[in-house]
KEDOBA-484896 format. One record per residue: residue number from 0; residue in three letters; z, x, y of N, C-alpha, C in turn. Coordinates in steps of 0.1 Angstrom, whole numbers. Layout:
BEGIN
BADO | NUM | ala | Z | X | Y | Z | X | Y | Z | X | Y
...
END
This chain:
BEGIN
BADO | 0 | unk | -530 | -389 | 86 | -537 | -392 | 74 | -540 | -381 | 65
BADO | 1 | unk | -539 | -369 | 70 | -543 | -358 | 61 | -536 | -356 | 48
BADO | 2 | unk | -524 | -363 | 47 | -515 | -361 | 35 | -518 | -374 | 24
BADO | 3 | unk | -528 | -382 | 29 | -532 | -393 | 20 | -544 | -388 | 10
BADO | 4 | unk | -545 | -393 | -1 | -557 | -391 | -10 | -569 | -401 | -3
BADO | 5 | unk | -582 | -398 | -6 | -592 | -406 | -2 | -589 | -420 | -5
BADO | 6 | unk | -585 | -422 | -18 | -583 | -436 | -24 | -572 | -443 | -14
BADO | 7 | unk | -562 | -435 | -12 | -551 | -442 | -3 | -556 | -446 | 11
BADO | 8 | unk | -564 | -437 | 15 | -569 | -439 | 30 | -579 | -451 | 28
BADO | 9 | unk | -587 | -451 | 17 | -597 | -465 | 16 | -587 | -478 | 14
BADO | 10 | unk | -577 | -476 | 7 | -569 | -488 | 6 | -564 | -493 | 19
BADO | 11 | unk | -560 | -485 | 28 | -556 | -489 | 43 | -568 | -495 | 50
BADO | 12 | unk | -578 | -489 | 48 | -591 | -494 | 55 | -592 | -509 | 50
BADO | 13 | unk | -593 | -510 | 37 | -596 | -524 | 32 | -587 | -534 | 37
BADO | 14 | unk | -573 | -531 | 36 | -563 | -541 | 40 | -563 | -543 | 55
BADO | 15 | unk | -567 | -532 | 63 | -569 | -535 | 77 | -580 | -544 | 80
BADO | 16 | unk | -591 | -546 | 73 | -602 | -553 | 75 | -601 | -568 | 70
BADO | 17 | unk | -590 | -571 | 63 | -588 | -583 | 57 | -575 | -591 | 63
BADO | 18 | unk | -575 | -603 | 61 | -562 | -610 | 66 | -553 | -611 | 55
BADO | 19 | unk | -543 | -604 | 53 | -532 | -603 | 42 | -540 | -605 | 29
BADO | 20 | unk | -548 | -597 | 24 | -554 | -598 | 11 | -545 | -598 | -1
BADO | 21 | unk | -549 | -603 | -11 | -542 | -601 | -24 | -546 | -590 | -33
BADO | 22 | unk | -540 | -586 | -42 | -543 | -573 | -49 | -557 | -574 | -56
BADO | 23 | unk | -561 | -586 | -61 | -575 | -585 | -68 | -585 | -585 | -57
BADO | 24 | unk | -584 | -591 | -45 | -593 | -590 | -35 | -595 | -575 | -30
BADO | 25 | unk | -584 | -567 | -30 | -584 | -554 | -25 | -593 | -546 | -37
BADO | 26 | unk | -589 | -549 | -48 | -594 | -542 | -61 | -609 | -545 | -61
BADO | 27 | unk | -613 | -558 | -59 | -627 | -561 | -58 | -636 | -552 | -47
BADO | 28 | unk | -630 | -552 | -36 | -637 | -544 | -25 | -638 | -530 | -29
BADO | 29 | unk | -627 | -523 | -35 | -628 | -510 | -38 | -636 | -507 | -51
BADO | 30 | unk | -638 | -517 | -59 | -647 | -514 | -70 | -660 | -515 | -65
BADO | 31 | unk | -663 | -525 | -56 | -677 | -525 | -50 | -681 | -511 | -43
BADO | 32 | unk | -671 | -507 | -35 | -674 | -493 | -29 | -676 | -482 | -38
BADO | 33 | unk | -667 | -481 | -47 | -667 | -470 | -57 | -677 | -472 | -69
BADO | 34 | unk | -683 | -484 | -68 | -691 | -487 | -80 | -687 | -484 | -94
BADO | 35 | unk | -673 | -488 | -96 | -667 | -486 | -109 | -654 | -493 | -109
BADO | 36 | unk | -648 | -493 | -120 | -637 | -501 | -123 | -623 | -493 | -117
BADO | 37 | unk | -616 | -502 | -109 | -602 | -495 | -104 | -592 | -501 | -113
BADO | 38 | unk | -584 | -493 | -120 | -574 | -498 | -129 | -561 | -500 | -122
BADO | 39 | unk | -555 | -511 | -126 | -543 | -516 | -121 | -531 | -504 | -118
BADO | 40 | unk | -531 | -496 | -129 | -522 | -484 | -128 | -525 | -474 | -117
BADO | 41 | unk | -536 | -476 | -111 | -540 | -468 | -100 | -538 | -476 | -86
BADO | 42 | unk | -542 | -487 | -86 | -542 | -496 | -75 | -527 | -499 | -70
BADO | 43 | unk | -520 | -506 | -79 | -506 | -512 | -76 | -495 | -501 | -71
BADO | 44 | unk | -495 | -490 | -79 | -486 | -480 | -74 | -489 | -475 | -59
BADO | 45 | unk | -502 | -474 | -57 | -506 | -469 | -43 | -503 | -479 | -33
BADO | 46 | unk | -505 | -493 | -37 | -501 | -503 | -27 | -486 | -504 | -24
BADO | 47 | unk | -479 | -502 | -35 | -462 | -501 | -33 | -458 | -491 | -25
BADO | 48 | unk | -466 | -479 | -24 | -462 | -467 | -16 | -466 | -469 | -2
BADO | 49 | unk | -478 | -475 | 1 | -484 | -475 | 14 | -481 | -487 | 24
BADO | 50 | unk | -481 | -498 | 17 | -482 | -510 | 25 | -469 | -520 | 23
BADO | 51 | unk | -469 | -530 | 31 | -459 | -541 | 28 | -465 | -551 | 19
BADO | 52 | unk | -456 | -557 | 12 | -459 | -566 | 3 | -452 | -579 | 6
BADO | 53 | unk | -459 | -590 | 7 | -455 | -604 | 8 | -457 | -612 | -3
BADO | 54 | unk | -451 | -624 | -4 | -454 | -634 | -15 | -461 | -646 | -10
BADO | 55 | unk | -472 | -648 | -15 | -480 | -660 | -10 | -475 | -673 | -18
BADO | 56 | unk | -474 | -671 | -30 | -468 | -680 | -39 | -461 | -675 | -50
BADO | 57 | unk | -457 | -682 | -61 | -450 | -675 | -71 | -457 | -665 | -80
BADO | 58 | unk | -471 | -666 | -80 | -479 | -658 | -87 | -486 | -648 | -79
BADO | 59 | unk | -488 | -649 | -66 | -497 | -640 | -58 | -490 | -635 | -46
BADO | 60 | unk | -492 | -622 | -47 | -486 | -613 | -34 | -497 | -610 | -25
BADO | 61 | unk | -494 | -608 | -13 | -504 | -604 | -4 | -499 | -590 | 3
BADO | 62 | unk | -508 | -583 | 9 | -504 | -570 | 15 | -509 | -568 | 29
BADO | 63 | unk | -500 | -562 | 37 | -505 | -559 | 51 | -500 | -546 | 55
BADO | 64 | unk | -506 | -540 | 64 | -503 | -526 | 69 | -489 | -525 | 76
BADO | 65 | unk | -483 | -515 | 74 | -471 | -511 | 82 | -476 | -506 | 95
BADO | 66 | unk | -465 | -504 | 104 | -470 | -498 | 116 | -473 | -484 | 114
BADO | 67 | unk | -468 | -476 | 104 | -474 | -462 | 100 | -488 | -464 | 97
BADO | 68 | unk | -492 | -474 | 89 | -505 | -475 | 83 | -515 | -476 | 95
BADO | 69 | unk | -512 | -486 | 105 | -520 | -488 | 117 | -521 | -474 | 124
BADO | 70 | unk | -509 | -466 | 126 | -511 | -453 | 133 | -519 | -444 | 125
BADO | 71 | unk | -519 | -443 | 112 | -527 | -435 | 104 | -541 | -437 | 106
BADO | 72 | unk | -546 | -450 | 106 | -559 | -453 | 108 | -563 | -450 | 123
BADO | 73 | unk | -555 | -452 | 133 | -559 | -449 | 147 | -560 | -434 | 148
BADO | 74 | unk | -550 | -426 | 141 | -552 | -411 | 142 | -564 | -406 | 136
BADO | 75 | unk | -569 | -413 | 124 | -580 | -408 | 116 | -592 | -410 | 126
BADO | 76 | unk | -594 | -423 | 132 | -605 | -426 | 141 | -606 | -417 | 152
BADO | 77 | unk | -595 | -414 | 158 | -595 | -404 | 169 | -600 | -390 | 165
BADO | 78 | unk | -595 | -386 | 154 | -601 | -373 | 148 | -616 | -374 | 145
BADO | 79 | unk | -620 | -383 | 140 | -634 | -386 | 136 | -642 | -385 | 147
BADO | 80 | unk | -638 | -393 | 158 | -646 | -393 | 171 | -649 | -379 | 177
BADO | 81 | unk | -641 | -368 | 172 | -642 | -356 | 179 | -655 | -350 | 172
BADO | 82 | unk | -658 | -354 | 161 | -670 | -348 | 154 | -682 | -356 | 151
BADO | 83 | unk | -681 | -369 | 151 | -690 | -378 | 148 | -692 | -389 | 159
BADO | 84 | unk | -705 | -389 | 164 | -708 | -399 | 175 | -716 | -410 | 168
BADO | 85 | unk | -712 | -422 | 169 | -719 | -433 | 162 | -725 | -441 | 173
END
């Protein structure tokens, strides 16, 4: 996960914590966390690069982690546990 930006890492975490969220649900979660607006031009190109996209209906896409995304999260957690005990 070292090659991802913090925004990309946070996208993976949000998607991992939801059941096939749509783009606006991801955007809402990130805006709450960052306490500011996330522009579509930032969100959707990163989603296209990092995760799998499916179609819920003709107007709504959903997003899910790839196997790489799951591995990246697991590797990050392993690394964090070396330094932080919760």
